[in-house]
C-alpha positions in Angstrom: -6.1 9.9 -9.3 -6.3 12.4 -6.8 -3.6 14.6 -5.7 -2.3 14.7 -1.9 -2.7 18.1 -0.6 0.1 19.9 1.3 -2.0 19.7 4.6 -2.9 15.8 3.5 1.2 15.7 3.4 1.4 17.0 7.3 -1.2 14.7 8.3 0.1 11.6 7.0 3.5 12.3 8.2 2.3 12.4 11.6 0.0 9.2 11.7 3.0 7.3 10.1 4.5 8.5 13.7 1.8 8.0 15.6 1.4 4.4 14.5 5.4 3.5 14.1 5.4 5.1 17.9 3.0 3.0 19.1 4.3 -0.1 17.8 1.1 -0.9 14.9 2.9 -0.5 12.1 2.8 -3.8 10.7 -1.1 -4.4 11.7 -1.6 -1.1 10.2 0.0 -2.1 6.6 -1.9 -5.4 6.9 -5.6 -3.7 7.8 -4.5 -0.9 4.8 -3.5 -3.6 2.2 -6.3 -6.0 2.8 -9.0 -3.1 3.2 -7.6 -0.9 0.6 -10.7 -1.4 -1.7 -13.2 -0.6 1.5 -10.7 2.2 2.4 -13.6 5.1 0.9 -16.2 3.2 2.5 -14.1 3.5 5.7 -13.8 7.2 5.2 -17.7 7.4 4.9 -18.5 5.5 8.1 -15.8 8.2 9.6 -17.9 10.6 8.4 -21.3 9.1 10.2 -19.7 8.1 13.2 -17.9 11.4 14.1 -20.2 13.0 16.2 -19.9 10.1 18.5 -16.0 10.0 17.8 -15.9 13.9 18.8 -16.4 12.8 22.3 -12.3 10.6 22.1 -11.3 12.5 19.3 -10.4 16.1 18.1 -12.8 16.7 15.0 -10.0 18.2 12.7 -8.4 14.7 13.5 -11.7 12.7 12.0 -12.4 15.2 9.2 -8.6 14.6 8.0 -9.0 10.7 8.7 -12.1 10.7 6.7 -10.7 12.5 3.7 -7.7 10.3 3.8 -9.6 7.5 3.5 -11.5 8.7 0.6 -8.7 9.6 -1.5 -6.7 6.4 -3.1 -3.6 8.5 -3.6 -3.3 9.3 -0.1 -3.9 5.9 1.2 -1.5 4.5 -1.3 1.3 7.4 0.3 0.5 5.8 3.7 1.2 2.5 2.8 4.5 3.7 1.0 5.3 5.6 4.4 4.9 2.8 6.6 6.5 0.2 4.5 9.7 3.1 4.4 9.7 3.5 8.1 12.6 1.6 10.0 11.1 -0.5 12.5 
């Protein structure tokens, strides 16, 4: 299993806060649990869509999100953080 870097830990915290702040905690948990086997493919799709997505999101955010989805340990850590977050 791939380790989670300090940079990924920071990004995980930012994603968790942003998802919860927008009230999307439960939909995110459902999507992550249902799509866990496909998370790697989601990361690959982000790499392909990066040129178009960079019109709406910073390139760093897209890169971090793609790397997060490609790392099963990071996806599990995100699910754990979302589950632990108070509603």
